[in-house]
C-alpha positions as CSV (number, residue, x, y, z in Angstrom):
1,M,102.4,114.2,83.0
2,R,102.9,111.2,80.7
3,D,104.0,111.3,77.1
4,A,101.2,110.6,74.6
5,E,102.9,107.4,73.6
6,D,103.2,106.2,77.2
7,S,100.2,103.8,77.7
8,R,101.3,102.4,81.0
9,P,98.5,102.6,83.6
10,L,99.0,105.3,86.2
11,R,99.7,104.2,89.7
12,P,96.5,104.3,91.8
13,P,96.4,106.5,94.9
14,A,97.4,104.6,98.0
15,H,94.3,105.6,99.9
16,V,90.9,106.4,98.4
17,A,88.0,107.6,100.7
18,V,84.4,107.7,99.7
19,I,81.5,109.7,101.1
20,M,78.6,107.5,99.9
21,D,75.7,109.8,99.3
22,G,72.4,109.6,97.4
23,N,70.7,106.4,98.6
24,G,67.6,108.3,99.7
25,R,67.3,110.3,96.5
26,W,67.9,107.1,94.4
27,A,64.9,105.5,96.2
28,K,62.7,108.5,96.1
29,A,63.2,108.9,92.3
30,R,61.8,105.3,91.9
31,G,59.0,105.7,94.4
32,L,60.6,103.3,96.8
33,P,61.3,103.6,100.6
34,R,64.7,104.9,101.7
35,T,65.5,101.3,102.9
36,A,65.5,100.2,99.3
37,G,68.2,102.8,98.5
38,H,70.3,101.7,101.4
39,K,70.1,98.0,100.2
40,K,71.1,99.0,96.7
41,G,73.9,101.0,98.3
42,V,75.3,97.7,99.7
43,D,75.6,96.4,96.1
44,A,77.6,99.5,95.3
45,V,79.9,98.9,98.3
46,R,80.5,95.4,97.0
47,R,81.4,96.7,93.5
48,T,83.6,99.4,94.8
49,V,85.6,97.2,97.1
50,E,86.2,94.8,94.2
51,A,87.1,97.6,91.8
52,A,89.6,99.1,94.3
53,R,91.2,95.8,94.8
54,E,91.5,95.2,91.0
55,L,92.9,98.7,90.5
56,G,95.6,98.2,93.2
57,V,94.3,100.7,95.8
58,G,95.9,99.9,99.1
59,Y,93.2,101.5,101.4
60,L,89.6,102.2,100.8
61,T,87.6,104.1,103.4
62,I,83.9,104.3,103.2
63,F,81.7,106.7,105.3
64,S,78.9,104.3,106.1
65,F,77.2,105.9,109.1
66,S,78.0,109.3,110.7
67,S,77.7,110.4,114.3
68,E,75.0,112.7,113.1
69,N,73.1,109.9,111.5
70,W,71.9,108.8,114.9
71,R,69.5,111.7,114.7
72,R,67.6,110.2,111.8
73,P,64.2,108.7,112.4
74,E,64.4,105.7,114.7
75,E,62.9,103.3,112.1
76,E,65.5,104.3,109.5
77,V,68.4,103.8,112.1
78,T,67.0,100.4,113.0
79,D,66.9,99.4,109.3
80,L,70.4,100.6,108.8
81,M,71.7,98.6,111.8
82,Q,69.9,95.5,110.5
83,L,71.6,96.0,107.1
84,L,74.9,96.4,108.9
85,R,74.4,93.1,110.7
86,F,73.5,91.4,107.4
87,Y,76.7,92.8,105.7
88,L,78.9,91.7,108.6
89,R,77.5,88.2,108.5
90,S,77.2,87.6,104.8
91,E,80.1,89.5,103.2
92,I,83.1,88.9,105.6
93,A,83.9,85.4,104.2
94,E,84.0,86.8,100.7
95,L,86.2,89.7,101.8
96,H,88.5,87.3,103.6
97,K,88.7,85.1,100.5
98,G,89.7,88.1,98.4
99,G,92.5,89.1,100.8
100,V,90.7,92.1,102.1
101,R,91.4,93.3,105.7
102,L,88.5,95.0,107.5
103,R,89.0,97.9,109.9
104,V,86.1,99.8,111.6
105,I,86.7,103.3,113.0
106,G,84.3,105.4,115.0
107,D,82.5,105.4,118.4
108,R,81.5,101.8,119.1
109,A,80.0,102.7,122.5
110,R,76.7,103.6,120.7
111,L,76.5,100.3,118.8
112,S,74.7,97.3,120.2
113,A,76.8,94.6,121.7
114,D,76.1,92.0,119.0
115,I,77.3,94.4,116.3
116,V,80.5,95.2,118.2
117,Q,81.1,91.4,118.5
118,L,80.5,90.9,114.7
119,I,83.0,93.8,114.0
120,E,85.6,92.3,116.3
121,N,85.2,88.9,114.8
122,A,85.6,90.3,111.3
123,E,88.7,92.3,112.2
124,T,90.3,89.3,113.8
125,L,89.6,87.0,110.9
126,T,90.9,89.4,108.3
127,R,93.8,91.1,110.1
128,D,96.6,89.4,108.2
129,N,95.1,90.1,104.7
130,R,97.1,92.5,102.5
131,Q,95.3,92.8,99.1
132,L,93.2,95.8,100.4
133,T,92.4,97.4,103.7
134,L,88.7,98.3,103.8
135,V,88.1,101.0,106.5
136,V,84.5,101.4,107.5
137,A,83.7,104.7,109.2
138,L,80.8,103.8,111.4
139,S,79.2,106.0,114.1
140,Y,82.0,108.3,113.1
141,G,82.4,112.0,113.3
142,S,85.7,113.8,112.7
143,R,85.1,116.6,115.2
144,Q,84.3,114.0,117.9
145,E,87.5,112.1,116.9
146,I,89.6,115.2,117.2
147,A,88.1,116.1,120.6
148,L,88.8,112.6,121.8
149,A,92.4,112.8,120.7
150,A,92.8,116.1,122.5
151,R,91.3,114.6,125.7
152,R,93.7,111.6,125.5
153,L,96.7,113.9,125.3
154,A,95.4,116.1,128.2
155,E,94.9,113.0,130.3
156,E,98.5,111.8,129.6
157,V,99.9,115.2,130.4
158,K,97.9,115.3,133.7
159,A,99.2,111.8,134.6
160,G,102.8,112.9,134.0
161,R,103.2,110.5,131.1
162,L,103.6,113.2,128.5
163,D,105.4,116.5,128.4
164,P,103.3,119.3,126.8
165,Q,106.4,120.3,124.7
166,D,106.2,116.8,123.1
167,I,102.8,117.4,121.6
168,N,103.1,117.8,117.9
169,E,101.3,116.7,114.7
170,E,102.6,113.2,115.0
171,A,101.6,112.9,118.6
172,F,98.2,114.1,117.9
173,A,97.7,111.9,114.8
174,S,98.7,108.9,116.9
175,R,95.7,109.4,119.1
176,L,93.2,109.4,116.3
177,F,91.1,106.4,115.2
178,T,93.3,106.2,112.1
179,T,96.6,106.0,113.8
180,D,98.0,103.2,111.7
181,I,96.2,104.2,108.4
182,P,97.8,106.6,105.9
183,D,96.0,109.8,105.1
184,P,93.7,109.7,102.1
185,D,95.1,110.8,98.8
186,L,91.7,111.1,97.2
187,I,88.3,111.7,98.7
188,V,85.3,111.1,96.4
189,R,81.7,112.2,97.2
190,T,78.8,111.0,95.2
191,S,75.4,112.6,94.4
192,G,76.6,116.0,93.4
193,E,76.9,117.4,97.0
194,K,80.1,119.4,97.5
195,R,81.1,119.2,101.1
196,I,82.9,116.7,103.3
197,S,80.4,116.5,106.2
198,N,82.6,116.0,109.2
199,F,84.6,113.3,107.5
200,L,88.4,112.8,108.1
201,L,88.9,116.5,108.7
202,W,92.4,116.1,110.1
203,Q,93.5,113.4,107.7
204,A,92.1,115.2,104.6
205,A,94.5,118.2,104.9
206,Y,96.1,117.5,101.5
207,A,93.6,115.1,100.0
208,E,92.3,115.8,96.5
209,L,88.5,116.2,96.5
210,V,86.5,114.9,93.6
211,F,82.7,115.4,93.6
212,V,80.6,113.3,91.2
213,D,76.9,113.5,90.3
214,T,76.3,109.8,90.3
215,L,74.1,108.6,93.2
216,W,75.8,106.1,95.3
217,P,73.6,103.0,94.4
218,D,74.6,103.6,90.7
219,F,78.4,104.0,91.4
220,T,80.5,101.6,89.4
221,K,84.1,100.7,88.7
222,R,84.1,103.2,85.8
223,D,83.1,106.0,88.2
224,L,86.0,105.1,90.5
225,E,88.4,105.0,87.5
226,A,87.2,108.4,86.4
227,A,87.8,109.9,89.9
228,I,91.3,108.4,89.9
229,E,91.9,109.8,86.4
230,E,90.9,113.3,87.7
231,F,93.2,112.7,90.7
232,H,96.1,112.2,88.3
233,R,95.3,115.5,86.5
234,R,95.8,117.4,89.7
235,E,99.2,118.8,90.7
236,R,99.8,118.0,94.3
237,R,102.3,120.5,95.8
238,F,101.6,120.0,99.5
239,G,102.0,123.7,100.1
240,A,105.2,124.0,98.0
241,T,105.5,125.6,94.6
242,T,106.6,124.1,91.3
243,V,109.4,125.5,89.1
244,G,108.4,128.7,87.4
245,S,105.3,129.3,89.6
246,R,104.8,132.4,91.7
């Protein structure tokens, strides 16, 4: 806790992750197609990336397209992929100029070859940037990620490259998509829903969860600041106890 007279800004969490929810409801409330909500959601991504950079957040992860989203109507999936292409072509230069590094995690095998190439180009261009690392979870599902990590360990044991006794939390985490990314300190979900929907299940073990009613297209810097303020009101014990507690 800070003294009342201490007006110094609180240190931001090192890693903030966001489940961007509410594009469809935003569009429906305005009598617009869901695509319109997704397009407005891109504006919110732009605002949030800039806000995170200004606030000193080191890593920002956004849940842009889940492995379950492939089951959405084909027309909507096609529109989302077109929007992704647009973002990768139009925004990367600006991200690079702002010192933002891009990382994409998830199953790239289901993405079209041109999108994979755009991702690889963007990651290569921005890999040395240090102002902020933007992690985009794309075609991502945490259960799938965990199963893949387990499979990788099993294959290494079978090949004789790994002793089963050496499998521990660190070994497992190193086989995840996020191997070189710190675990999130704060996970924010918009639109009033209160679940994490197969997102960073392993990595979220000690993350603080903040659920806000704002629909994603309306999310602003002030919403991010409010979530961070709530984060600082929490007492993070990581399974331990504080003095005087039972």
